[in-house]
C-alpha positions in Angstrom: -54.5 6.0 -5.1 -52.1 4.0 -3.7 -52.3 0.2 -3.3 -50.6 -1.8 -0.3 -49.8 -5.3 0.3 -51.9 -7.1 2.6 -51.4 -9.8 5.0 -51.9 -12.0 2.3 -50.8 -12.5 -1.7 -54.7 -11.6 -2.4 -55.1 -8.8 -0.3 -55.0 -5.6 -0.4 -55.1 -2.0 1.3 -56.6 1.3 -1.2 -55.0 4.3 0.0 -55.6 7.8 -1.2 -54.1 11.2 0.4 -52.7 9.1 3.6 -55.9 7.7 4.5 -57.2 4.3 3.8 -60.0 4.2 1.5 -61.0 0.3 1.2 -59.2 -2.6 0.6 -59.3 -5.8 -2.0 -59.4 -8.8 -0.5 -59.5 -11.7 -3.0 -62.1 -11.0 -5.6 -64.1 -8.7 -3.1 -63.3 -4.7 -3.7 -64.4 -2.2 -0.4 -64.9 0.9 0.1 -65.2 2.3 3.8 -65.8 5.5 5.3 -69.0 6.8 4.1 -70.5 9.4 6.4 -74.2 8.3 5.3 -76.1 5.9 4.3 -76.7 7.5 1.0 -73.5 8.2 0.5 -72.9 4.9 -0.1 -76.0 3.7 -2.0 -74.8 6.3 -4.5 -71.3 5.3 -4.6 -72.2 1.0 -4.9 -74.6 2.7 -7.9 -71.7 4.6 -9.1 -68.9 1.8 -8.5 -71.2 -0.4 -10.6 -71.2 2.0 -13.4 -67.7 2.0 -14.4 -67.5 -1.7 -14.4 -70.3 -1.9 -16.5 -68.6 0.6 -18.9 -66.1 -1.3 -18.6 -67.7 -5.1 -19.5 -66.8 -6.6 -16.3 -68.9 -9.7 -15.0 -69.5 -9.3 -11.4 -69.2 -12.8 -9.3 -72.3 -11.4 -7.4 -72.1 -12.2 -3.6 -72.1 -15.2 -2.0 -74.7 -17.6 -3.0 -75.9 -15.2 -5.6 -75.6 -15.7 -8.9 -73.5 -13.1 -11.3 -74.4 -10.8 -13.1 -73.0 -9.8 -16.8 -72.2 -6.0 -17.2 -74.3 -4.9 -20.2 -77.2 -5.9 -17.6 -80.1 -3.1 -16.9 -79.7 -0.9 -14.2 -79.6 -2.1 -10.3 -82.6 -2.0 -7.7 -82.1 -1.4 -3.8 -82.9 -4.1 -1.5 -82.6 -5.1 2.0 -80.9 -9.1 2.5 -82.4 -10.9 5.4 -80.7 -9.2 8.3 -82.4 -6.0 7.6 -79.1 -3.9 8.5 -77.7 -4.9 4.9 -78.7 -3.0 1.4 -78.3 -5.2 -1.7 -77.5 -3.6 -5.3 -79.3 -6.0 -7.5 -78.5 -7.0 -11.1 -81.0 -9.6 -12.4 -81.1 -11.3 -8.8 -77.8 -11.5 -8.7 -76.2 -9.0 -5.7 -74.2 -6.8 -8.0 -72.9 -4.6 -4.2 -73.9 -4.8 -0.3 -74.2 -1.5 1.0 -72.7 -2.4 4.6 -73.6 -0.1 7.8 -70.5 1.5 10.5 -69.0 -1.7 12.3 -67.3 -2.0 15.5 -63.9 -3.4 13.5 -61.1 -0.7 14.1 -60.1 -2.1 9.8 -63.4 -0.6 8.5 -62.7 2.8 9.6 -65.8 5.0 10.2 -68.7 4.7 8.3 -70.8 3.0 6.1 -68.9 1.0 3.7 -69.7 -0.3 0.1 -68.6 -4.7 -0.9 -68.4 -5.5 -4.7 -68.0 -9.1 -5.6 -65.7 -9.0 -9.1 -65.8 -11.9 -11.5 -61.3 -12.2 -11.4 -60.8 -12.7 -15.1 -57.3 -14.3 -16.1 -54.6 -12.6 -13.4 -56.6 -12.2 -11.1 -55.0 -9.7 -8.4 -54.3 -7.0 -11.3 -57.6 -7.6 -12.8 -59.5 -7.2 -9.5 -56.9 -4.3 -9.0 -57.3 -2.4 -12.2 -61.1 -2.1 -11.7 -61.2 -0.8 -7.7 -59.0 1.5 -9.8 -61.4 2.4 -12.1 -64.1 2.3 -9.7 -62.9 4.8 -7.1 -62.2 7.5 -10.4 -65.9 7.0 -10.6 -66.7 7.6 -7.2 -64.6 10.7 -7.4 -65.5 12.3 -10.4 -68.8 12.4 -8.9 -67.9 13.9 -5.7 -68.3 11.6 -3.3 -65.3 11.8 -1.7 -66.2 15.1 0.1 -69.0 12.4 1.3 -66.6 10.6 2.9 -65.4 10.8 6.7 -61.7 11.1 5.8 -62.1 13.5 3.6 -64.3 15.9 5.8 -62.8 19.2 5.9 -61.8 20.6 8.7 -62.2 23.7 10.3 -59.3 25.7 10.5 -58.1 26.1 14.2 -58.7 29.5 15.5 -55.7 32.1 14.5 -53.8 33.0 17.6 -54.7 36.1 19.6 -52.3 38.9 19.4 -49.7 38.9 21.7 -49.8 41.5 24.0 -48.5 45.1 23.8 -44.8 45.6 24.9 -45.2 48.0 28.1 -42.8 51.0 26.9 -40.2 51.9 29.0 -38.5 55.4 30.3 -36.8 56.6 27.4 -37.8 54.2 24.9 -38.9 56.0 21.5 -40.2 54.7 18.9 -41.4 56.7 15.8 -44.4 56.2 14.0 -45.4 57.2 10.5 -47.0 61.0 10.8 -44.5 61.4 13.7 -43.4 64.9 14.2 -40.5 64.4 15.6 -39.0 61.7 12.7 -40.4 63.8 10.4 -37.5 66.4 11.7 -35.2 63.9 12.1 -35.0 61.5 8.9 -35.8 65.0 6.5 -33.9 65.3 3.5 -34.9 68.4 2.2 -32.8 70.0 5.5 -29.5 71.9 4.4 -27.0 69.4 4.8 -23.5 71.7 6.1 -20.2 70.7 5.9 -18.6 70.4 9.0 
């Protein structure tokens, strides 16, 4: 995964194989392009588990208390807008699963937002956690369920070029052709002349 600087010092774009997979905006890590809601929910759960393994404290969504890393497994519930799913731990929203939007920057598909509480060096800390989450998402094979990495069918093979019409006097030897065997047979006697 490559990280590209955005317009502001705390904005970054996450890129894998020349495809945008997400962004970091302050303490919010977003992964974009999941083909289904189920894939996005799984990715949110896997990313949360990766953060929990690192002992990271999650800030929680705005207006929500934070969650400690050692907390229990998250519960899934709808937020007030009826379109956003939230992964909650001990009442805190640790991740949001958002439906596809019309914004070109979000790309196609569902997206996952995680609010990470930054440490002493906010940018480095959040970026390293974004890498950890991405490796976990890759490890669980969820990359195959992202729009950016859908296997595209191979283009159809070009048809065989049409055979060149034979011209008069144009003789091409083929295998098994008796005339070829006679002309190039090294068993024929060679006479000095």
